[in-house]
Backbone of each chain as nested JSON, in Angstrom:
{
  "chains": [
    {"id": "A", "residues": [
      {"number": 1, "name": "MET", "atoms": {"N": [123.185, 14.443, 52.765], "CA": [122.029, 15.447, 52.904], "C": [122.618, 15.993, 54.788]}},
      {"number": 2, "name": "SER", "atoms": {"N": [123.268, 15.083, 55.265], "CA": [122.978, 15.387, 56.544], "C": [124.101, 16.202, 57.209]}},
      {"number": 3, "name": "ASP", "atoms": {"N": [125.285, 16.934, 56.413], "CA": [125.901, 17.604, 56.881], "C": [125.806, 19.221, 56.57]}},
      {"number": 4, "name": "LEU", "atoms": {"N": [124.536, 18.681, 55.922], "CA": [123.889, 20.195, 55.278], "C": [123.2, 20.816, 56.246]}},
      {"number": 5, "name": "TYR", "atoms": {"N": [122.831, 20.28, 57.284], "CA": [122.442, 20.956, 58.172], "C": [122.794, 20.914, 59.824]}},
      {"number": 6, "name": "GLY", "atoms": {"N": [124.046, 19.876, 59.962], "CA": [125.023, 19.978, 60.636], "C": [124.58, 18.441, 61.597]}},
      {"number": 7, "name": "SER", "atoms": {"N": [125.781, 18.147, 62.082], "CA": [125.529, 16.783, 62.715], "C": [124.438, 16.906, 63.777]}},
      {"number": 8, "name": "SER", "atoms": {"N": [124.231, 17.883, 64.347], "CA": [123.136, 18.097, 66.092], "C": [121.294, 18.0, 64.869]}},
      {"number": 9, "name": "SER", "atoms": {"N": [121.03, 17.889, 63.958], "CA": [120.169, 17.993, 63.187], "C": [119.529, 16.225, 62.646]}},
      {"number": 10, "name": "ASP", "atoms": {"N": [120.726, 15.548, 63.215], "CA": [120.298, 14.371, 62.056], "C": [119.263, 13.561, 62.785]}},
      {"number": 11, "name": "SER", "atoms": {"N": [118.736, 14.151, 63.668], "CA": [117.531, 13.129, 64.232], "C": [116.415, 13.136, 63.331]}},
      {"number": 12, "name": "LYS", "atoms": {"N": [115.689, 11.841, 63.28], "CA": [114.283, 11.401, 62.905], "C": [113.384, 12.623, 63.932]}},
      {"number": 13, "name": "LEU", "atoms": {"N": [111.878, 12.451, 62.459], "CA": [110.929, 12.791, 63.36], "C": [110.602, 11.955, 64.409]}},
      {"number": 14, "name": "GLY", "atoms": {"N": [110.246, 10.555, 64.405], "CA": [110.038, 10.127, 65.341], "C": [110.648, 9.785, 66.298]}},
      {"number": 15, "name": "ASP", "atoms": {"N": [111.326, 10.108, 66.453], "CA": [112.63, 9.958, 67.499], "C": [112.328, 10.926, 68.979]}},
      {"number": 16, "name": "ASP", "atoms": {"N": [112.13, 9.659, 69.895], "CA": [111.468, 10.518, 71.427], "C": [112.597, 11.619, 71.996]}},
      {"number": 17, "name": "SER", "atoms": {"N": [113.807, 11.205, 71.382], "CA": [114.967, 12.058, 72.585], "C": [114.359, 13.5, 71.932]}},
      {"number": 18, "name": "ASN", "atoms": {"N": [113.92, 12.961, 70.787], "CA": [114.114, 14.725, 70.042], "C": [112.922, 15.53, 70.025]}},
      {"number": 19, "name": "LYS", "atoms": {"N": [111.65, 14.725, 71.075], "CA": [110.499, 15.136, 70.471], "C": [110.281, 16.391, 71.566]}},
      {"number": 20, "name": "GLU", "atoms": {"N": [111.206, 16.513, 72.585], "CA": [111.022, 17.84, 73.428], "C": [111.475, 18.915, 72.686]}},
      {"number": 21, "name": "LYS", "atoms": {"N": [112.514, 18.877, 72.042], "CA": [113.409, 19.785, 71.743], "C": [112.353, 20.616, 69.975]}},
      {"number": 22, "name": "LEU", "atoms": {"N": [111.937, 19.502, 69.485], "CA": [111.026, 19.529, 68.341], "C": [109.415, 20.363, 69.15]}},
      {"number": 23, "name": "GLN", "atoms": {"N": [108.875, 19.936, 70.187], "CA": [108.052, 20.917, 70.553], "C": [108.061, 22.191, 70.472]}},
      {"number": 24, "name": "GLU", "atoms": {"N": [109.126, 22.548, 71.607], "CA": [109.52, 23.864, 71.979], "C": [109.589, 24.566, 70.841]}},
      {"number": 25, "name": "GLU", "atoms": {"N": [110.519, 24.372, 69.682], "CA": [110.352, 25.462, 68.804], "C": [108.994, 25.107, 67.936]}},
      {"number": 26, "name": "LEU", "atoms": {"N": [108.052, 23.983, 67.573], "CA": [106.999, 24.459, 67.483], "C": [105.89, 25.739, 67.986]}},
      {"number": 27, "name": "GLN", "atoms": {"N": [106.274, 25.622, 69.24], "CA": [105.578, 26.598, 70.314], "C": [106.317, 28.176, 70.012]}},
      {"number": 28, "name": "GLN", "atoms": {"N": [107.562, 28.065, 69.678], "CA": [108.049, 29.368, 69.461], "C": [107.584, 29.683, 68.193]}},
      {"number": 29, "name": "LEU", "atoms": {"N": [107.73, 28.779, 67.4], "CA": [106.741, 29.218, 65.771], "C": [105.816, 29.625, 65.83]}},
      {"number": 30, "name": "THR", "atoms": {"N": [104.918, 29.145, 66.84], "CA": [103.695, 29.334, 67.06], "C": [103.278, 30.762, 67.485]}},
      {"number": 31, "name": "ALA", "atoms": {"N": [104.249, 30.842, 68.403], "CA": [103.889, 32.483, 68.957], "C": [104.283, 33.477, 68.034]}},
      {"number": 32, "name": "LEU", "atoms": {"N": [105.358, 33.285, 67.361], "CA": [105.81, 34.322, 66.19], "C": [104.704, 34.677, 65.369]}},
      {"number": 33, "name": "SER", "atoms": {"N": [104.069, 33.403, 64.779], "CA": [103.035, 33.697, 63.603], "C": [101.912, 34.636, 64.175]}},
      {"number": 34, "name": "GLU", "atoms": {"N": [101.905, 33.812, 65.63], "CA": [100.045, 34.952, 66.241], "C": [100.634, 36.4, 66.3]}},
      {"number": 35, "name": "LEU", "atoms": {"N": [102.006, 36.49, 66.515], "CA": [102.959, 38.086, 66.543], "C": [102.558, 38.574, 65.067]}},
      {"number": 36, "name": "GLN", "atoms": {"N": [102.398, 37.951, 64.307], "CA": [102.938, 38.68, 63.362], "C": [101.438, 38.825, 62.88]}},
      {"number": 37, "name": "ALA", "atoms": {"N": [100.779, 37.783, 63.22], "CA": [99.133, 38.245, 62.763], "C": [98.762, 39.229, 63.22]}},
      {"number": 38, "name": "GLN", "atoms": {"N": [98.929, 39.719, 64.892], "CA": [98.768, 40.576, 65.718], "C": [98.803, 42.006, 64.691]}},
      {"number": 39, "name": "VAL", "atoms": {"N": [100.348, 41.911, 64.455], "CA": [100.812, 43.392, 63.912], "C": [99.763, 43.61, 62.506]}},
      {"number": 40, "name": "VAL", "atoms": {"N": [99.215, 42.645, 62.015], "CA": [98.639, 42.766, 61.174], "C": [97.168, 43.161, 61.385]}},
      {"number": 41, "name": "GLU", "atoms": {"N": [96.756, 42.598, 62.306], "CA": [95.327, 42.949, 62.938], "C": [95.053, 44.574, 63.539]}},
      {"number": 42, "name": "PHE", "atoms": {"N": [96.244, 44.398, 64.02], "CA": [96.872, 46.574, 64.884], "C": [96.512, 47.23, 63.378]}},
      {"number": 43, "name": "THR", "atoms": {"N": [97.385, 47.102, 62.533], "CA": [97.634, 47.975, 60.951], "C": [96.442, 48.048, 60.353]}},
      {"number": 44, "name": "ASP", "atoms": {"N": [95.661, 47.171, 60.518], "CA": [94.435, 47.003, 60.13], "C": [93.559, 48.662, 60.536]}},
      {"number": 45, "name": "VAL", "atoms": {"N": [93.709, 48.26, 62.083], "CA": [92.511, 48.868, 62.834], "C": [93.219, 50.405, 62.759]}},
      {"number": 46, "name": "CYS", "atoms": {"N": [94.694, 50.994, 63.09], "CA": [95.208, 51.829, 62.782], "C": [95.718, 52.67, 61.727]}},
      {"number": 47, "name": "TRP", "atoms": {"N": [95.406, 52.05, 60.446], "CA": [95.518, 52.395, 59.1], "C": [93.743, 53.337, 58.802]}},
      {"number": 48, "name": "ASP", "atoms": {"N": [93.034, 52.724, 59.192], "CA": [91.731, 52.836, 59.65], "C": [91.49, 54.379, 60.211]}},
      {"number": 49, "name": "LYS", "atoms": {"N": [92.313, 54.207, 61.568], "CA": [91.561, 55.92, 62.207], "C": [92.986, 56.949, 61.91]}},
      {"number": 50, "name": "CYS", "atoms": {"N": [94.209, 56.048, 61.15], "CA": [95.285, 57.623, 61.348], "C": [95.307, 58.188, 59.681]}},
      {"number": 51, "name": "MET", "atoms": {"N": [95.317, 57.343, 58.556], "CA": [95.405, 57.18, 57.654], "C": [94.437, 58.215, 56.932]}},
      {"number": 52, "name": "GLY", "atoms": {"N": [94.828, 59.074, 56.056], "CA": [93.883, 60.11, 55.111], "C": [94.447, 59.378, 53.613]}},
      {"number": 53, "name": "THR", "atoms": {"N": [95.205, 60.244, 52.892], "CA": [95.345, 60.272, 51.213], "C": [96.753, 59.691, 51.717]}},
      {"number": 54, "name": "PRO", "atoms": {"N": [96.657, 58.194, 51.707], "CA": [98.522, 57.985, 51.314], "C": [99.645, 58.934, 50.073]}},
      {"number": 55, "name": "GLY", "atoms": {"N": [100.358, 59.879, 50.918], "CA": [101.417, 60.27, 50.18], "C": [102.459, 59.921, 49.61]}},
      {"number": 56, "name": "SER", "atoms": {"N": [103.455, 61.28, 49.415], "CA": [104.894, 60.199, 49.005], "C": [105.522, 59.247, 50.656]}},
      {"number": 57, "name": "LYS", "atoms": {"N": [104.764, 59.858, 51.555], "CA": [105.736, 59.273, 52.517], "C": [104.937, 58.99, 53.757]}},
      {"number": 58, "name": "LEU", "atoms": {"N": [105.426, 59.101, 54.77], "CA": [104.363, 58.759, 55.668], "C": [104.767, 59.869, 56.427]}},
      {"number": 59, "name": "ASP", "atoms": {"N": [104.088, 61.24, 56.698], "CA": [103.831, 61.919, 57.806], "C": [103.841, 61.822, 59.196]}},
      {"number": 60, "name": "SER", "atoms": {"N": [105.096, 63.088, 59.975], "CA": [105.307, 62.113, 61.1], "C": [104.007, 62.47, 62.188]}},
      {"number": 61, "name": "LYS", "atoms": {"N": [102.925, 63.127, 61.598], "CA": [101.924, 63.111, 62.273], "C": [101.03, 61.836, 62.274]}},
      {"number": 62, "name": "THR", "atoms": {"N": [101.36, 60.95, 61.092], "CA": [100.6, 59.705, 60.8], "C": [101.028, 58.823, 61.979]}},
      {"number": 63, "name": "GLN", "atoms": {"N": [102.412, 58.986, 61.705], "CA": [103.684, 57.952, 62.497], "C": [102.847, 57.955, 64.093]}},
      {"number": 64, "name": "THR", "atoms": {"N": [102.704, 59.201, 64.284], "CA": [102.652, 59.408, 65.822], "C": [101.273, 58.607, 66.201]}},
      {"number": 65, "name": "CYS", "atoms": {"N": [100.406, 59.024, 64.957], "CA": [98.646, 58.12, 65.29], "C": [98.766, 56.593, 65.701]}},
      {"number": 66, "name": "MET", "atoms": {"N": [100.09, 56.328, 64.896], "CA": [100.019, 54.62, 64.629], "C": [100.659, 54.342, 65.503]}},
      {"number": 67, "name": "GLN", "atoms": {"N": [101.594, 54.861, 66.156], "CA": [102.297, 54.488, 67.68], "C": [101.166, 54.556, 68.725]}},
      {"number": 68, "name": "ASN", "atoms": {"N": [100.662, 55.698, 68.39], "CA": [99.871, 55.936, 69.411], "C": [98.194, 55.425, 69.735]}},
      {"number": 69, "name": "CYS", "atoms": {"N": [97.739, 54.538, 68.532], "CA": [96.726, 53.958, 68.039], "C": [97.353, 52.683, 68.785]}},
      {"number": 70, "name": "VAL", "atoms": {"N": [98.63, 52.299, 68.528], "CA": [98.867, 50.594, 68.889], "C": [98.827, 50.345, 70.538]}},
      {"number": 71, "name": "GLU", "atoms": {"N": [99.005, 52.138, 70.965], "CA": [99.341, 51.166, 72.639], "C": [98.187, 51.834, 73.255]}},
      {"number": 72, "name": "ARG", "atoms": {"N": [97.38, 52.512, 72.607], "CA": [96.027, 53.089, 73.618], "C": [95.176, 50.966, 72.718]}},
      {"number": 73, "name": "PHE", "atoms": {"N": [95.224, 50.652, 71.715], "CA": [94.621, 49.285, 71.598], "C": [95.064, 48.859, 72.562]}},
      {"number": 74, "name": "LEU", "atoms": {"N": [95.867, 48.655, 73.224], "CA": [97.113, 47.865, 73.824], "C": [96.191, 47.679, 75.188]}},
      {"number": 75, "name": "ASP", "atoms": {"N": [96.013, 49.236, 75.461], "CA": [95.439, 49.722, 76.923], "C": [93.945, 49.207, 77.036]}},
      {"number": 76, "name": "VAL", "atoms": {"N": [93.103, 49.386, 75.564], "CA": [91.41, 48.835, 75.84], "C": [91.7, 47.514, 76.128]}},
      {"number": 77, "name": "THR", "atoms": {"N": [92.786, 46.907, 75.351], "CA": [92.803, 45.021, 75.04], "C": [92.484, 44.988, 77.18]}},
      {"number": 78, "name": "MET", "atoms": {"N": [94.059, 45.402, 77.32], "CA": [93.971, 45.047, 78.899], "C": [93.043, 45.376, 79.74]}},
      {"number": 79, "name": "PHE", "atoms": {"N": [92.409, 46.746, 79.499], "CA": [91.38, 47.17, 79.925], "C": [89.852, 46.491, 80.225]}},
      {"number": 80, "name": "VAL", "atoms": {"N": [89.27, 45.969, 79.218], "CA": [87.964, 45.593, 78.782], "C": [88.221, 43.677, 80.061]}},
      {"number": 81, "name": "THR", "atoms": {"N": [89.631, 43.178, 78.891], "CA": [89.807, 41.842, 79.506], "C": [89.645, 41.837, 81.295]}},
      {"number": 82, "name": "GLN", "atoms": {"N": [90.241, 43.027, 81.712], "CA": [89.975, 42.969, 83.631], "C": [88.728, 43.238, 83.688]}},
      {"number": 83, "name": "ARG", "atoms": {"N": [88.044, 44.271, 83.11], "CA": [86.882, 44.603, 83.524], "C": [85.81, 43.298, 83.396]}},
      {"number": 84, "name": "PHE", "atoms": {"N": [86.258, 42.471, 82.502], "CA": [85.403, 41.511, 81.661], "C": [85.115, 40.945, 82.573]}},
      {"number": 85, "name": "ALA", "atoms": {"N": [86.647, 40.545, 83.678], "CA": [86.595, 39.19, 84.651], "C": [86.154, 40.042, 85.903]}},
      {"number": 86, "name": "GLN", "atoms": {"N": [86.12, 41.096, 86.245], "CA": [85.636, 41.541, 87.133], "C": [84.127, 41.786, 87.343]}},
      {"number": 87, "name": "ILE", "atoms": {"N": [83.315, 41.48, 86.168], "CA": [81.83, 41.324, 85.677], "C": [81.79, 40.468, 86.033]}},
      {"number": 88, "name": "VAL", "atoms": {"N": [82.454, 38.926, 85.621], "CA": [81.993, 37.655, 85.489], "C": [82.354, 37.414, 87.33]}},
      {"number": 89, "name": "GLU", "atoms": {"N": [83.468, 37.889, 87.57], "CA": [83.453, 37.561, 89.236], "C": [82.223, 37.907, 90.162]}},
      {"number": 90, "name": "LYS", "atoms": {"N": [81.779, 39.257, 89.891], "CA": [80.679, 39.714, 90.633], "C": [79.08, 39.067, 90.298]}},
      {"number": 91, "name": "ASN", "atoms": {"N": [79.641, 38.892, 89.336], "CA": [77.913, 38.063, 89.029], "C": [78.024, 36.837, 89.043]}},
      {"number": 92, "name": "GLN", "atoms": {"N": [79.251, 35.954, 89.238], "CA": [78.931, 34.475, 90.149], "C": [79.131, 34.527, 91.952]}},
      {"number": 93, "name": "SER", "atoms": {"N": [79.22, 35.813, 92.283], "CA": [79.637, 35.757, 93.928], "C": [78.148, 36.499, 94.117]}},
      {"number": 94, "name": "MET", "atoms": {"N": [77.228, 36.696, 93.376], "CA": [75.741, 37.077, 93.86], "C": [75.164, 35.684, 93.704]}},
      {"number": 95, "name": "ARG", "atoms": {"N": [75.174, 34.923, 92.917], "CA": [74.215, 33.42, 93.065], "C": [74.425, 32.618, 94.71]}}
    ]},
    {"id": "B", "residues": [
      {"number": 1, "name": "MET", "atoms": {"N": [102.775, 18.844, 49.251], "CA": [103.043, 19.542, 51.303], "C": [101.498, 18.258, 51.027]}},
      {"number": 2, "name": "ASP", "atoms": {"N": [100.729, 18.378, 50.516], "CA": [99.687, 17.049, 50.372], "C": [100.009, 15.967, 49.625]}},
      {"number": 3, "name": "SER", "atoms": {"N": [100.902, 15.483, 49.333], "CA": [100.854, 13.894, 48.751], "C": [102.068, 13.257, 49.603]}},
      {"number": 4, "name": "LEU", "atoms": {"N": [102.35, 14.189, 50.549], "CA": [103.197, 13.623, 51.704], "C": [102.472, 12.639, 52.825]}},
      {"number": 5, "name": "SER", "atoms": {"N": [102.83, 11.104, 53.294], "CA": [102.543, 10.337, 54.076], "C": [102.697, 10.436, 55.13]}},
      {"number": 6, "name": "ALA", "atoms": {"N": [102.683, 9.41, 56.108], "CA": [102.784, 9.86, 57.505], "C": [104.447, 8.731, 56.807]}},
      {"number": 7, "name": "SER", "atoms": {"N": [104.245, 8.159, 56.673], "CA": [105.732, 6.813, 56.49], "C": [107.267, 7.796, 56.054]}},
      {"number": 8, "name": "GLN", "atoms": {"N": [106.027, 8.896, 55.069], "CA": [107.634, 9.891, 54.717], "C": [108.069, 10.828, 55.811]}},
      {"number": 9, "name": "LEU", "atoms": {"N": [107.445, 11.025, 56.115], "CA": [106.76, 11.979, 56.411], "C": [108.099, 11.336, 58.203]}},
      {"number": 10, "name": "SER", "atoms": {"N": [107.824, 10.326, 58.698], "CA": [108.697, 9.803, 59.73], "C": [110.166, 9.451, 59.214]}},
      {"number": 11, "name": "GLY", "atoms": {"N": [110.009, 9.56, 58.188], "CA": [111.576, 9.315, 57.118], "C": [112.435, 10.767, 57.152]}},
      {"number": 12, "name": "LEU", "atoms": {"N": [111.45, 11.757, 57.285], "CA": [112.084, 13.166, 56.865], "C": [113.184, 13.642, 58.228]}},
      {"number": 13, "name": "LYS", "atoms": {"N": [113.895, 14.605, 58.356], "CA": [114.735, 15.179, 59.376], "C": [113.956, 16.183, 59.864]}},
      {"number": 14, "name": "SER", "atoms": {"N": [113.727, 15.924, 61.018], "CA": [113.039, 17.386, 62.146], "C": [113.557, 18.494, 61.226]}},
      {"number": 15, "name": "GLU", "atoms": {"N": [114.776, 18.833, 60.883], "CA": [114.943, 19.85, 60.752], "C": [114.193, 20.81, 59.1]}},
      {"number": 16, "name": "GLU", "atoms": {"N": [114.607, 19.641, 58.349], "CA": [113.769, 19.562, 57.034], "C": [111.934, 20.273, 56.881]}},
      {"number": 17, "name": "ILE", "atoms": {"N": [111.272, 19.363, 58.384], "CA": [110.262, 19.601, 58.784], "C": [109.896, 20.676, 59.159]}},
      {"number": 18, "name": "MET", "atoms": {"N": [110.603, 21.512, 59.918], "CA": [110.598, 22.318, 60.822], "C": [111.028, 23.642, 59.695]}},
      {"number": 19, "name": "ASP", "atoms": {"N": [111.542, 23.375, 58.471], "CA": [111.829, 24.168, 57.251], "C": [110.319, 24.845, 56.623]}},
      {"number": 20, "name": "GLN", "atoms": {"N": [110.288, 23.31, 56.657], "CA": [108.854, 23.479, 55.829], "C": [107.195, 24.49, 56.507]}},
      {"number": 21, "name": "ILE", "atoms": {"N": [107.739, 24.068, 57.458], "CA": [106.269, 24.831, 58.675], "C": [106.561, 26.089, 58.686]}},
      {"number": 22, "name": "ARG", "atoms": {"N": [108.142, 26.291, 59.148], "CA": [108.393, 28.025, 58.846], "C": [108.63, 28.293, 57.38]}},
      {"number": 23, "name": "GLN", "atoms": {"N": [108.511, 27.939, 56.24], "CA": [108.182, 28.429, 55.225], "C": [106.694, 28.97, 54.592]}},
      {"number": 24, "name": "GLN", "atoms": {"N": [105.902, 27.737, 55.3], "CA": [104.34, 27.582, 55.031], "C": [103.811, 29.16, 55.935]}},
      {"number": 25, "name": "LEU", "atoms": {"N": [104.125, 28.982, 57.102], "CA": [103.744, 30.17, 58.078], "C": [104.563, 31.815, 57.349]}},
      {"number": 26, "name": "ALA", "atoms": {"N": [105.447, 31.65, 56.765], "CA": [105.887, 32.796, 56.2], "C": [104.846, 33.181, 54.962]}},
      {"number": 27, "name": "ILE", "atoms": {"N": [104.536, 31.871, 54.03], "CA": [103.541, 32.204, 52.981], "C": [101.968, 32.666, 53.68]}},
      {"number": 28, "name": "ALA", "atoms": {"N": [101.625, 31.917, 54.51], "CA": [100.421, 32.602, 55.169], "C": [100.156, 33.947, 55.446]}},
      {"number": 29, "name": "ASN", "atoms": {"N": [101.861, 34.39, 56.347], "CA": [101.598, 35.585, 56.456], "C": [101.307, 36.978, 55.682]}},
      {"number": 30, "name": "ALA", "atoms": {"N": [102.402, 36.429, 54.87], "CA": [102.747, 37.049, 53.315], "C": [101.288, 37.103, 52.539]}},
      {"number": 31, "name": "GLN", "atoms": {"N": [100.382, 36.273, 52.534], "CA": [99.137, 36.24, 52.136], "C": [98.02, 37.33, 52.761]}},
      {"number": 32, "name": "LEU", "atoms": {"N": [97.839, 37.128, 53.678], "CA": [97.198, 37.84, 54.9], "C": [97.754, 39.656, 54.487]}},
      {"number": 33, "name": "VAL", "atoms": {"N": [98.706, 39.915, 55.044], "CA": [99.518, 41.342, 54.294], "C": [98.741, 41.207, 53.208]}},
      {"number": 34, "name": "ILE", "atoms": {"N": [98.851, 40.765, 51.998], "CA": [98.443, 41.224, 50.918], "C": [97.011, 41.47, 50.537]}},
      {"number": 35, "name": "GLN", "atoms": {"N": [96.334, 40.636, 51.365], "CA": [94.835, 40.567, 51.463], "C": [94.56, 41.659, 51.777]}},
      {"number": 36, "name": "LYS", "atoms": {"N": [95.144, 42.05, 53.319], "CA": [94.39, 43.494, 53.717], "C": [95.325, 44.701, 53.387]}},
      {"number": 37, "name": "MET", "atoms": {"N": [96.193, 44.711, 52.678], "CA": [96.66, 45.957, 51.607], "C": [95.76, 46.013, 50.095]}},
      {"number": 38, "name": "THR", "atoms": {"N": [95.279, 44.853, 49.826], "CA": [94.824, 45.043, 48.671], "C": [93.465, 45.833, 49.109]}},
      {"number": 39, "name": "GLU", "atoms": {"N": [92.44, 45.308, 50.377], "CA": [91.1, 45.921, 51.05], "C": [91.739, 47.073, 51.296]}},
      {"number": 40, "name": "LYS", "atoms": {"N": [92.423, 47.833, 51.615], "CA": [92.97, 49.134, 52.29], "C": [93.405, 50.452, 50.957]}},
      {"number": 41, "name": "CYS", "atoms": {"N": [93.8, 49.815, 50.265], "CA": [94.346, 50.738, 49.027], "C": [92.934, 50.315, 47.795]}},
      {"number": 42, "name": "PHE", "atoms": {"N": [92.623, 49.506, 47.963], "CA": [91.444, 49.276, 47.257], "C": [90.405, 50.408, 47.517]}},
      {"number": 43, "name": "ALA", "atoms": {"N": [90.032, 50.374, 48.758], "CA": [89.114, 51.193, 49.464], "C": [89.745, 53.013, 48.908]}},
      {"number": 44, "name": "LYS", "atoms": {"N": [90.963, 53.414, 49.273], "CA": [91.613, 54.658, 49.097], "C": [91.538, 54.433, 48.015]}},
      {"number": 45, "name": "CYS", "atoms": {"N": [91.485, 54.023, 46.778], "CA": [92.37, 54.597, 45.432], "C": [91.417, 54.123, 44.359]}},
      {"number": 46, "name": "ILE", "atoms": {"N": [90.125, 53.371, 44.775], "CA": [89.243, 52.878, 43.661], "C": [88.06, 53.768, 43.765]}},
      {"number": 47, "name": "SER", "atoms": {"N": [87.581, 55.019, 43.891], "CA": [86.613, 55.338, 44.248], "C": [85.419, 55.128, 43.382]}},
      {"number": 48, "name": "LYS", "atoms": {"N": [85.657, 55.445, 41.712], "CA": [84.207, 54.644, 41.477], "C": [85.085, 53.374, 40.043]}},
      {"number": 49, "name": "PRO", "atoms": {"N": [84.949, 52.011, 40.288], "CA": [85.595, 51.422, 39.228], "C": [85.206, 51.805, 37.99]}},
      {"number": 50, "name": "GLY", "atoms": {"N": [86.165, 52.108, 36.908], "CA": [86.075, 52.139, 35.589], "C": [85.863, 51.077, 34.833]}},
      {"number": 51, "name": "SER", "atoms": {"N": [86.446, 51.228, 33.775], "CA": [86.215, 50.265, 32.529], "C": [87.75, 49.171, 32.965]}},
      {"number": 52, "name": "SER", "atoms": {"N": [88.554, 50.477, 33.13], "CA": [89.881, 49.22, 33.015], "C": [90.783, 50.311, 34.653]}},
      {"number": 53, "name": "LEU", "atoms": {"N": [91.609, 49.356, 35.217], "CA": [92.795, 50.065, 35.979], "C": [93.276, 50.778, 35.612]}},
      {"number": 54, "name": "ASP", "atoms": {"N": [93.204, 52.664, 35.324], "CA": [93.806, 53.669, 34.75], "C": [95.109, 53.972, 35.138]}},
      {"number": 55, "name": "ASN", "atoms": {"N": [95.779, 54.72, 34.93], "CA": [97.169, 54.813, 35.412], "C": [97.091, 55.46, 36.587]}},
      {"number": 56, "name": "SER", "atoms": {"N": [96.598, 56.726, 36.974], "CA": [96.179, 57.194, 38.001], "C": [96.078, 56.422, 39.213]}},
      {"number": 57, "name": "GLU", "atoms": {"N": [94.828, 55.407, 39.02], "CA": [94.733, 54.656, 39.993], "C": [95.825, 53.346, 40.629]}},
      {"number": 58, "name": "GLN", "atoms": {"N": [96.494, 53.356, 39.624], "CA": [97.39, 52.388, 39.355], "C": [98.995, 53.169, 40.258]}},
      {"number": 59, "name": "LYS", "atoms": {"N": [98.992, 54.208, 40.427], "CA": [100.092, 55.021, 40.779], "C": [99.585, 55.277, 42.425]}},
      {"number": 60, "name": "CYS", "atoms": {"N": [98.428, 55.166, 42.346], "CA": [97.595, 55.412, 43.816], "C": [97.947, 54.024, 44.55]}},
      {"number": 61, "name": "VAL", "atoms": {"N": [97.773, 53.048, 43.907], "CA": [97.752, 51.582, 45.026], "C": [99.118, 51.471, 44.716]}},
      {"number": 62, "name": "ALA", "atoms": {"N": [99.936, 52.083, 44.207], "CA": [101.427, 51.702, 44.638], "C": [102.062, 52.36, 45.655]}},
      {"number": 63, "name": "MET", "atoms": {"N": [101.548, 53.787, 45.662], "CA": [101.944, 54.453, 46.807], "C": [100.97, 54.132, 47.984]}},
      {"number": 64, "name": "CYS", "atoms": {"N": [100.523, 53.92, 47.876], "CA": [99.124, 52.982, 49.026], "C": [99.974, 51.906, 49.694]}},
      {"number": 65, "name": "MET", "atoms": {"N": [100.715, 51.253, 48.778], "CA": [101.132, 49.773, 49.424], "C": [102.827, 50.689, 49.704]}},
      {"number": 66, "name": "ASP", "atoms": {"N": [103.724, 51.155, 49.27], "CA": [104.263, 51.668, 49.771], "C": [104.22, 52.307, 51.633]}},
      {"number": 67, "name": "ARG", "atoms": {"N": [103.056, 53.286, 51.376], "CA": [102.534, 53.612, 52.812], "C": [101.959, 52.451, 53.81]}},
      {"number": 68, "name": "TYR", "atoms": {"N": [101.381, 51.616, 52.884], "CA": [100.893, 50.438, 54.329], "C": [101.946, 49.471, 55.026]}},
      {"number": 69, "name": "MET", "atoms": {"N": [102.866, 49.323, 53.881], "CA": [104.142, 48.842, 54.356], "C": [105.381, 49.664, 55.452]}},
      {"number": 70, "name": "ASP", "atoms": {"N": [104.835, 50.599, 55.418], "CA": [105.748, 51.625, 56.069], "C": [104.591, 51.616, 57.616]}},
      {"number": 71, "name": "SER", "atoms": {"N": [103.701, 51.909, 57.635], "CA": [102.504, 51.769, 59.207], "C": [102.882, 50.141, 59.638]}},
      {"number": 72, "name": "HIS", "atoms": {"N": [103.324, 49.374, 58.769], "CA": [103.191, 47.529, 59.078], "C": [104.415, 47.402, 60.026]}},
      {"number": 73, "name": "SER", "atoms": {"N": [105.83, 48.525, 59.191], "CA": [106.537, 48.734, 60.428], "C": [106.646, 49.284, 61.686]}},
      {"number": 74, "name": "VAL", "atoms": {"N": [105.656, 50.14, 61.587], "CA": [105.58, 51.541, 62.775], "C": [105.189, 50.338, 63.851]}},
      {"number": 75, "name": "VAL", "atoms": {"N": [103.882, 49.719, 63.218], "CA": [103.154, 48.637, 64.116], "C": [103.746, 48.503, 65.121]}},
      {"number": 76, "name": "SER", "atoms": {"N": [104.347, 47.383, 64.25], "CA": [105.794, 46.453, 64.721], "C": [106.419, 46.782, 65.277]}},
      {"number": 77, "name": "THR", "atoms": {"N": [107.639, 47.672, 65.376], "CA": [108.005, 48.045, 66.266], "C": [107.184, 48.561, 67.596]}},
      {"number": 78, "name": "ALA", "atoms": {"N": [106.062, 49.32, 67.773], "CA": [105.042, 50.239, 68.682], "C": [104.928, 48.897, 69.593]}},
      {"number": 79, "name": "TYR", "atoms": {"N": [104.45, 47.481, 68.903], "CA": [103.857, 46.549, 69.354], "C": [105.204, 45.924, 70.071]}},
      {"number": 80, "name": "LEU", "atoms": {"N": [106.4, 45.657, 69.53], "CA": [107.542, 44.82, 70.157], "C": [107.426, 45.658, 71.697]}},
      {"number": 81, "name": "ASN", "atoms": {"N": [108.211, 46.961, 71.354], "CA": [108.607, 48.149, 72.358], "C": [107.377, 47.725, 73.562]}},
      {"number": 82, "name": "ARG", "atoms": {"N": [106.244, 47.999, 73.345], "CA": [105.002, 47.426, 74.502], "C": [105.528, 45.994, 75.003]}},
      {"number": 83, "name": "LEU", "atoms": {"N": [105.819, 45.104, 73.923], "CA": [106.175, 43.505, 74.856], "C": [107.254, 44.04, 75.627]}},
      {"number": 84, "name": "ARG", "atoms": {"N": [107.898, 44.667, 75.246], "CA": [109.641, 44.95, 76.18], "C": [109.349, 45.21, 77.44]}},
      {"number": 85, "name": "GLN", "atoms": {"N": [108.549, 46.123, 77.467], "CA": [107.985, 46.747, 78.689], "C": [107.525, 45.893, 80.002]}}
    ]}
  ]
}
């Protein structure tokens, strides 16, 4: 079985030397998975904003709307995050 | 997966474990897409649930699914472009 995956991956899970590499790979997988979940979430939000009656193809108007929707959603995410941080900061400095 | 014991796990090659995880994550993502697609296309195509899923409703759902996948790919591209900036 070992040559099926190449000799470099002959290591077992409990192998300490391999732990770092595995952890890194797991982190990458987690990040990818989060990214995919975000794409699904944005599609959800922007579908409701942009999609009328689904036609035989995605028209350019809807496509532009989807693109703008994603970009503005990200803008709002940044804006809300920053402003929320400012509000918290202000409240703390008043104490 | 449920029947794997710790000792069996430690005997597995790391690459096999990673493949399993990769596969499970892909399945989870597919399930999420299916769930959302069902919700959206049910809302678009089934205004009054009748005694059966009639032909025009099926056609509508099929077309809606295609458009959903298009939208998903537009969103994915737009998001990745933004992340690269």
